[in-house]
C-alpha positions in Angstrom: 44.0 0.7 -1.1 46.2 1.6 -3.9 49.0 -0.6 -4.3 49.7 -2.0 -7.6 51.1 0.5 -10.5 51.8 0.0 -14.1 53.2 2.3 -16.1 52.0 2.4 -19.5 54.3 4.3 -21.9 52.8 5.2 -25.4 55.0 5.9 -28.4 56.0 4.1 -31.6 59.4 5.4 -31.0 60.0 3.6 -28.1 59.2 0.4 -29.6 61.5 1.0 -32.5 64.1 1.7 -30.2 64.7 5.5 -31.5 64.7 6.7 -27.9 65.4 5.2 -24.5 62.1 4.7 -22.1 63.9 7.0 -19.3 60.5 8.2 -17.9 59.5 5.0 -16.7 62.7 4.4 -15.0 62.6 7.6 -13.2 58.7 7.0 -12.2 59.8 3.7 -11.0 62.8 5.1 -9.0 60.5 7.7 -6.8 57.3 5.9 -6.6 58.7 3.7 -3.5 59.0 7.2 -1.6 55.2 7.3 -1.3 54.7 3.7 -0.5 53.7 2.4 -4.2 55.1 -0.3 -6.2 55.6 -0.7 -9.9 54.3 -4.1 -10.8 54.2 -3.5 -14.6 56.0 -1.7 -17.3 53.9 -1.6 -20.8 54.8 -0.1 -24.0 52.6 0.4 -27.0 52.7 2.5 -30.4 50.4 5.2 -31.5 47.6 2.8 -32.3 44.5 3.3 -30.8 43.2 -0.4 -31.0 46.2 -1.6 -29.1 46.4 1.5 -26.7 42.8 0.3 -25.9 43.7 -3.3 -25.3 46.8 -2.1 -23.3 44.8 0.2 -21.1 41.9 -2.6 -20.6 44.5 -5.1 -19.3 46.1 -2.4 -17.1 42.8 -1.5 -15.5 42.2 -5.3 -15.0 45.3 -5.7 -12.8 46.6 -2.7 -11.6 45.3 0.0 -9.1 47.1 2.8 -10.4 48.2 3.4 -14.5 50.6 6.2 -15.5 50.8 6.8 -19.0 53.5 8.7 -20.6 53.2 10.3 -23.9 50.3 10.7 -26.7 49.3 14.3 -25.1 50.6 16.4 -27.8 48.7 18.4 -30.8 48.8 15.8 -33.7 46.6 13.3 -35.1 48.6 10.3 -33.6 48.4 11.8 -29.8 45.6 9.8 -28.8 46.0 9.0 -25.1 43.4 11.1 -23.8 40.8 10.2 -26.2 41.4 6.6 -25.9 41.3 6.7 -22.3 38.1 8.7 -22.4 36.5 6.2 -24.5 37.9 3.6 -22.6 36.2 4.6 -19.4 32.8 6.0 -21.0 34.1 9.6 -20.3 33.2 12.9 -22.4 36.1 15.1 -23.7 35.4 18.8 -22.6 37.6 21.7 -23.0 39.4 23.5 -20.1 39.4 27.2 -20.6 42.2 27.7 -18.5 44.5 25.1 -20.1 43.4 26.6 -23.8 44.2 30.1 -22.7 47.7 29.0 -21.3 48.3 27.3 -24.6 47.5 30.7 -26.3 49.7 32.5 -24.2 52.6 30.4 -24.8 52.7 31.1 -28.6 52.2 34.6 -27.6 55.3 34.7 -25.5 57.3 32.6 -27.9 56.3 34.5 -30.9 55.2 31.6 -32.8 52.1 31.1 -34.9 49.6 28.9 -33.3 47.8 26.5 -35.4 44.4 25.4 -34.1 45.1 22.0 -33.8 47.2 22.8 -30.7 43.9 23.4 -28.6 43.4 19.5 -29.0 45.9 19.6 -25.8 43.2 21.5 -23.6 40.7 18.8 -24.0 40.2 16.2 -21.4 38.3 13.3 -20.2 35.5 14.7 -17.8 36.1 15.1 -14.2 39.8 15.3 -14.6 42.0 17.2 -12.4 44.2 19.0 -14.7 48.2 19.5 -14.2 49.9 22.2 -15.3 52.8 22.0 -17.7 55.1 25.0 -16.9 57.8 23.5 -19.4 55.7 23.1 -22.4 52.2 23.2 -23.9 50.7 19.8 -23.1 49.0 19.6 -19.7 48.6 16.4 -17.8 45.6 15.4 -15.8 44.6 12.7 -12.8 41.6 10.7 -13.5 40.0 9.1 -10.3 37.4 6.6 -11.7 35.6 3.5 -10.0 38.4 3.2 -7.3 41.5 3.2 -10.1 43.5 6.0 -10.8 44.7 6.8 -14.1 47.3 9.7 -14.8 48.4 11.3 -17.7 51.8 12.5 -18.2 53.4 14.0 -21.4 56.3 12.5 -23.1 59.4 14.8 -23.1 61.3 14.0 -19.5 61.8 17.8 -19.2 58.0 18.3 -19.0 57.2 15.2 -17.1 59.8 15.2 -14.4 58.8 18.9 -12.8 55.3 17.7 -13.3 55.9 14.3 -11.7 57.6 16.1 -8.8 55.4 19.1 -8.3 52.0 17.3 -8.5 52.3 13.4 -8.7 54.4 13.0 -5.7 52.4 14.9 -3.4 49.2 13.6 -4.8 50.2 10.1 -3.5 51.9 11.3 -0.3 48.3 12.5 1.1 46.8 8.9 0.3 50.2 6.9 1.7 49.8 4.8 4.6 53.2 3.4 4.7 56.0 5.3 2.7 59.0 3.6 2.0 62.5 5.2 2.9 65.4 4.6 0.4 69.0 5.5 0.2 71.6 4.9 -2.5 75.1 3.8 -1.9 77.3 4.2 -4.9 80.4 1.9 -4.9 83.5 2.1 -7.6 86.3 -0.3 -8.2 84.4 -3.6 -7.0 82.2 -5.5 -9.3 78.4 -6.4 -8.6 79.3 -9.9 -8.0 82.2 -9.3 -5.4 79.7 -6.6 -3.6 77.1 -9.4 -3.2 79.6 -11.8 -2.0 80.8 -9.3 0.6 77.5 -8.2 1.7 76.1 -11.9 1.8 75.6 -11.9 5.5 73.2 -8.8 5.5 71.8 -10.0 2.2 70.6 -13.2 3.7 69.0 -11.8 6.7 67.4 -8.9 5.1 63.8 -8.4 6.0 63.6 -4.8 6.8 65.7 -2.9 5.2 65.9 -4.6 1.9 69.0 -4.4 -0.2 69.3 -4.4 -3.9 72.1 -3.9 -6.1 72.5 -2.7 -9.6 75.9 -2.5 -11.8 76.4 0.1 -14.7 79.6 1.4 -16.3 81.9 0.3 -13.3 79.6 1.5 -10.7 77.5 -0.6 -8.7 74.7 1.1 -6.6 73.2 -0.4 -3.7 69.7 0.6 -2.7 68.8 0.3 0.8 64.9 0.6 1.2 63.0 0.5 4.6 59.3 1.1 6.0 58.9 1.9 9.7 59.0 -0.7 12.1 56.9 -0.2 15.2 58.3 3.2 16.7 61.7 2.8 14.8 61.6 5.1 11.8 62.4 3.9 8.5 65.3 6.5 8.1 67.1 5.1 11.3 66.8 1.6 10.0 68.2 2.7 6.6 71.0 4.8 8.2 71.9 1.8 10.3 72.0 -0.7 7.5 74.2 1.9 5.3 76.7 2.0 8.2 77.2 -1.6 8.2 77.4 -1.5 4.5 80.4 0.8 4.4 81.9 -1.0 7.3 82.2 -4.0 5.1 82.9 -2.1 1.8 85.2 0.5 3.1 86.5 3.5 0.8 85.0 1.7 -2.2 81.7 3.2 -1.2 82.5 6.7 -2.7 79.0 8.3 -1.7 75.6 7.7 -0.1 74.0 10.6 -2.0 73.5 8.9 -5.2 75.5 10.8 -7.0 77.7 10.4 -10.3 81.5 9.8 -9.4 82.5 12.9 -11.3 80.0 15.0 -9.2 82.0 13.5 -5.9 85.3 14.2 -7.5 84.4 18.1 -8.7 83.0 18.7 -5.1 86.5 17.5 -3.6 88.2 19.7 -6.2 86.2 22.7 -5.2 86.4 22.2 -1.6 90.3 22.1 -1.8 90.4 24.9 -4.2 92.5 22.8 -6.7 92.6 23.7 -10.4 92.4 20.6 -13.0 93.4 19.7 -16.3 93.4 16.4 -18.1 95.4 14.6 -21.1 93.4 12.0 -23.2 94.1 9.5 -25.6 92.1 6.7 -26.1 89.1 8.3 -24.3 89.1 11.3 -26.6 87.5 13.8 -24.3 85.2 11.5 -22.5 86.6 12.5 -19.2 86.5 16.4 -19.9 83.0 16.1 -21.1 81.9 14.4 -17.9 83.4 17.0 -15.5 82.3 20.1 -17.8 78.8 18.9 -18.0 78.3 19.7 -14.4 77.5 23.5 -13.5 80.0 25.0 -11.4 83.0 23.0 -13.0 84.3 26.1 -14.3 85.5 27.4 -10.8 88.4 24.4 -11.2 88.5 22.9 -14.7 91.2 24.9 -16.8 91.5 22.7 -19.9 91.8 19.6 -21.6 94.0 18.1 -24.4 93.0 15.3 -26.5 96.3 13.8 -27.8 95.2 11.3 -29.8 98.1 10.6 -32.2 101.5 9.7 -31.1 103.2 12.9 -32.4 100.6 15.1 -30.5 101.9 13.9 -27.1 105.2 15.0 -27.7 104.2 18.3 -29.4 101.4 19.4 -26.9 102.7 17.7 -23.6 106.3 17.4 -24.1 106.5 13.7 -24.0 110.1 12.5 -24.6 109.7 10.5 -27.9 112.6 8.2 -26.4 110.1 6.9 -23.7 107.5 6.3 -26.1 110.0 4.4 -28.4 111.6 2.7 -25.5 108.2 1.5 -23.6 105.2 2.0 -26.2 102.6 4.8 -26.4 100.5 2.8 -23.9 102.9 2.5 -21.0 103.0 3.6 -17.3 106.1 5.6 -18.6 104.3 7.4 -21.1 101.1 8.0 -18.7 103.6 9.7 -16.4 105.1 11.7 -19.1 101.8 12.9 -20.4 100.4 13.7 -16.8 103.4 15.9 -15.7 103.5 17.2 -18.9 99.8 18.5 -18.6 100.7 20.1 -15.3 103.5 22.1 -16.8 101.5 23.1 -20.0 98.2 23.9 -18.1 99.5 25.2 -15.0 97.2 23.4 -12.6 97.3 22.0 -9.3 95.8 18.4 -10.6 95.8 16.4 -13.6 94.8 13.1 -15.0 96.4 11.4 -18.1 94.8 8.4 -20.0 96.4 6.3 -22.9 95.3 2.8 -23.8 94.1 0.5 -26.5 90.3 0.4 -26.8 90.2 -1.7 -30.0 89.4 -2.9 -32.2 92.4 -5.2 -32.6 95.1 -3.7 -34.5 98.4 -5.7 -35.1 99.7 -6.8 -31.8 97.9 -4.3 -29.5 96.7 -5.6 -26.4 93.2 -4.3 -26.3 92.1 -3.3 -23.1 95.7 -2.5 -21.9 94.9 1.1 -20.4 97.6 3.2 -18.5 96.4 6.2 -16.2 98.3 8.8 -14.4 97.0 11.2 -11.5 99.2 14.3 -10.5 98.0 16.2 -7.2 100.1 18.5 -5.2 100.7 15.7 -2.8 101.8 12.7 -4.8 102.0 11.6 -8.5 100.8 8.0 -9.2 100.5 5.9 -12.5 98.5 2.4 -13.0 98.0 0.2 -15.6 94.8 -1.8 -15.9 93.5 -4.6 -18.2 89.8 -3.8 -18.8 87.6 -6.3 -21.3 84.6 -5.7 -23.5 83.7 -3.7 -26.3 85.4 -0.4 -27.4 82.8 1.6 -25.7 83.1 -0.4 -22.2 86.8 0.1 -22.4 86.5 3.8 -22.8 84.3 4.3 -20.3 85.9 2.0 -17.6 89.0 4.3 -18.4 87.3 7.4 -17.2 85.8 5.6 -14.1 88.8 4.3 -12.9 90.8 7.6 -13.8 88.0 9.6 -11.6 88.5 7.0 -8.9 92.3 7.2 -8.9 92.0 10.9 -8.6 89.3 10.6 -5.6 91.6 8.6 -3.5 94.7 10.5 -4.1 92.7 13.7 -2.8 91.5 11.9 0.0 94.8 10.4 0.6 93.4 6.7 0.4 95.2 3.9 -1.0 94.9 3.1 -4.7 94.0 -0.8 -5.0 96.2 -2.7 -7.0 
């Protein structure tokens, strides 16, 4: 019975910190859907001796080994060769894969060097997984009770391959799949979330709860398996209802989506145009929203009014207000957001002004003022964030989005 999974990520660039290992994160998030648990993460560089040792160790302790990376055409792409040698399997060319690689280069008008055909060789007995986004196919090897899966390194290739082939492969072999749902919470720290949910956490057996915090957002994973005649989906749904009853409107979604997606959906649903004026965040809020497909339906424009005079010149902020109350003040944030509404002629606007650091003169690092204006209300709040410059800027965007979410839903904005 397949139970323990090990993800073996191959690539010196991972060890050197040049890229983040998002593939392991993605795979780990989705394997519970098919009843598998990831027990180990391993990372090894492009070195055949070390890769061999890591593979041997993985085979000694895990039922399923999923490798990522090392399937390309260059000399340091050794994953398939090392696995074949370790398992005592011959490398055989798959003609269909070779034709796919030739056709890929023909379609793109590029000249194919012969080393690209290395990608068409696989350990004997492999089930080939086609790569619709690139030239390196993956494969599945079932050998002496173990399953070894080889996937390419680029996420744009790995993710569709995993969804189209690997999940269905395990679904057919799954005895007790797990059902998970993610709730997202904003405005409450992870320790407070845990404290509020302590009565549920202490009693958890099925479903189980786990919390994760990142960038001002707390994710709560609720996971269950079928219990007798009660389906896992019902157990998860019931637990999610209990969590929402405790945390209230701090739960902004049960669809595991980013806060900016939730806010954009509200703007589109209400047919409200949007603009924003940013100072300390330097366009981070605008970038978050415009990165989402479909944002052009409501997002009209943004202004990064970083220097003091730009606030008066572009937004019409009264210089006397800045002189009297300061460039980072609720009064200035109010002038910025109302000025943005007039300048952009939008239904909704956000303003952000703050001191993100480092310390300069007597500036109170972490002080941020945010203004939100909708057809129904105009609200300004002052926050005191702590941490690095990046953290302060990130939290400013998160809390600005939450203020707008609450305003659009006519919810109270916490003090």
